[in-house]
N, C-alpha and C positions, 0 to 999 in steps of 0.2 A: 504493500500500500504506500502511495507517494505522500508527499507533503500536503498536497491539496486534499487528498482523502482524509488525512489525519485532521486537517483543519475543519473539514466538514463534519467530522464526528464530534468535535468539541463545541461547535457552534450551537447555541440554543439557550434558552433561559434556564437557569438552575432553580429547581424547586426547593424552597426552604423546608427544613424538617417539620416545622409547625404546620405547614400547609399541605402536607402529604396526604392527609385524610382525617376524617372526624374520629376515627377509632384509635388515635394515638395515646389515649389515656388522659387523666386529669391534669390541668395546668397547675402552676404553683399556688394560685389563690385557692383552688378547690382542695389541694393537698394541705394547705395551711388550715383551712376550715375543718377538714377531716381530723387533722392532728389536734386542734383545739377541742373538737367534739369528744375525741377519745380522752384527752387530758381532763376535760371538764367532767366526763362521766366517772372517771376514776377518782377524781378529787371529791365529787359529790358523794360517791359511795363511801369513801373513807371518812368523810366529815358528817355523814348522815346521823350516826348515833349521837354525836355532840349536838347537832341542831335539834334532834328529837328531844333530848333531855332539856335543852335550853327552852324549847317551846313549851313543854309541860310545866317548867318552873315559871315561865312568864304568865301562863294562864292561871297560876295559883294552885296547881295540883300538888298537895303535900301528903302523899300516902304513908310516909314514914315519920315517926316522932323525932323531934330535934334531940340532939345529943348535948351533954354538958361539957364545956371546955373553958379555956382561959384565953383572954385576949392579951395584947401586948403589955397591958398594965397589970396583968396578973389577976384580974377580976373574973369571976365565974360568969359565963354567958352561955346562951343556948345557940347552937349551930344547926342549921338545916342540913340535910344530907348532901354530900358532894356528888360529883359526876359519877364516879365509880360505884358509889352506894346506890344511887338512883338507877344506873344502868343494870346493876345486879338485880334490883327489884323488878325491872322490866323483864329480864331474862327469866326470873322465877315465875312470873305471871304468864308471859307469852312465849317463852323460849328464846333462843338466840336469834331466830328469824324476826322476833318482835322488835328488835333494835332497828330493823330496816323497814318498818311500816311506813308507807307513803313514799318509798324510794323510787318506784317506777315512774310516777308522774313528775317527780323532780328531775329525773334524767331526761325525760321527754321535754320538759320545760327548758332545760339548759340547751338541749339540741336545737329546739325551735329558735331559741334566742340567738345561738351562733349562726344558724342559717339565715335568719332574717337580718342580722347585722351585716352579713356578707352581701346580701342582695341590696341593702340600702347603700352600702359602701360602693358597690359597683354603679348604682344609679347616680350617686353624688360623690365622685372620687375626691379623695383628700388632696390629690395633686393640684387641684384648682386653687387651693389655699396656700398662700405664701407662708413658709415656716419662719420661726424666730431665728434671727441671726445675731451674732455677737456684736455686730456693728450698729444694731438698732438702739435708739434711745428708749427710755423707760416707757413713754407713752406708746410708741410704736410696738414695742415688744409685748406690752399688755394687751393691745388691740389684737395682735396676732394670736396670743394665747386664748383670748376670748373667742376668736373665730374657730380655732381648733377645738376648744372645749364645747362650743355650740354645735359643731359638727358631730362630735362624740355624743353629746346630749341628745341630738336628734336620732342617731342610730339606736341609742339605749332606750329612748322612749318608745320607738316603734317596736323594738324587740320585746320590751316589757309588756306592751299592750297585747302582743300576739301570744306570749308565753304565760301571761297572768292566769288565764283559766286553769291551766294545769297546776300552777302554784296554789290556787285556791283548793283544788282537789287534794293536793298533797297535804296541805295544812289540816284540812278537815279529816283526812284519814288518820293523821297522827293524833289529833285532839280526841278522837273517839276512845282513846285509851282511858280517859278520865271517867267516862260514864259506861264503858264497856259496850258501846253501841257497835252495830255491824251495818250501819246504813250506807257507808261509803267503802266500797271494796275495790273493784277494778276500775280502770280509767273510763271505759265506755258506760258501765252501769252508773258511775258517779255523774257522768255528763247527763245521762237521762234523768237522774234524780234531781239534779240542780235545775235543768230545763223545765221539768214538770212542776217543781215547787216554787221556783223563783224567777223563771224566765231568763232572758238574755242578760239582764243586769246582775243576776246572781253569779255569773262567771267573773265579774269585775269588782267584787266587793274588796275594799281596801286598796284599790289601784292607785288612788291619789297619793296617800302617804308613802306607798312603795316607790312611786316615781320621784317624789320629792327626796326620798332618801338616796336614790341613785344619783339624782342631779347634784345634791350637796356633796356626795362622795366624789363625784367626778371633778367638780370645781376645786375641792380641797386638794385632791391628788395633783391636778395640773398646776395649781398655784404654788403648791409646796415644791414641786419639781422646778418650776420657774424661779422661785426664790432661791433655791439651793444653787442652781446653775448660774444665777445672776450675781448673787451676793456672797455665797459661800465658796465658790470656786474662783481662784485668782487667775486672770488671763496670763500672768507671767509664768505660771506653772507649766512645765513642758507637756504634761499629760492632761491639760485642762479639757481639751476636746473629747478625750477618751472618757473622762469622768462625767462630762455632760451627757454623752450618749449612753453611758452606763446608767445614769440616773433616770433618763427617759425610759430605758429598757426595763429597769426594775419597777418603775411606776406603772408602765404598761402591763407587765405581767401581773402585778398586784390588782390592777383594775379589772383585768380580764378574768382572773381566777375568782376574785371576790364577787363581781357582778354576775358571772355565770354560775359560780358555786353557791351563790345566794347566802354568803356569810353576813350580808348586811340586811338580812330580813328583819322586819319588826316583829 
């Protein structure tokens, strides 16, 4: 084959790997969402007994008598049961599986929250917002932080509205331990019960304080990260940019885990 034949073989547009076909597998965004779904499910499962005990304490359920102890001043005081004592009582009543009452709707709620956040992020990409720079003055940097936080707040509000009905089901399944009811069991049967007795609004009971808690949490995290990067990190330090990026990363992980894992529940 001559030089002209070799040239003819190499002529033609080169097809990029991403455009080779629709069956090439998930992109990086879908993979990240799948990873966060898996991490959130594992985190939710591990933290569920702690949330369960906390919820029963918050509603005022005291199945065990207080114990006598001494405070820091040496005075005798009465102490309510701690986490392990309360958890042991739940195991004695419902078995080890009882510690995970209401877990399934919680996992579904966090999964819906992750998926909805991803969809909103695609519809309103963060790249359209100018990020904070070290060269910005105080007013400009605060305005950029406000824009970024408002973007996160919008995503969180949408995901909270979508996932809140499953959160309501999970809370009601857990609170049934107090009166030993069996009204709320599976996800689908609970949906039918709430729809029949309370209608559509029954799925959004407590939504407003839940959203307010998320919004306050987001603003506190972002403002704290901004204050640390602006006033606590010196620009003359050689690793200042690394510390600033690490601060944002840690705050981002905390926000994602806490909001998806629902550690900030009321």
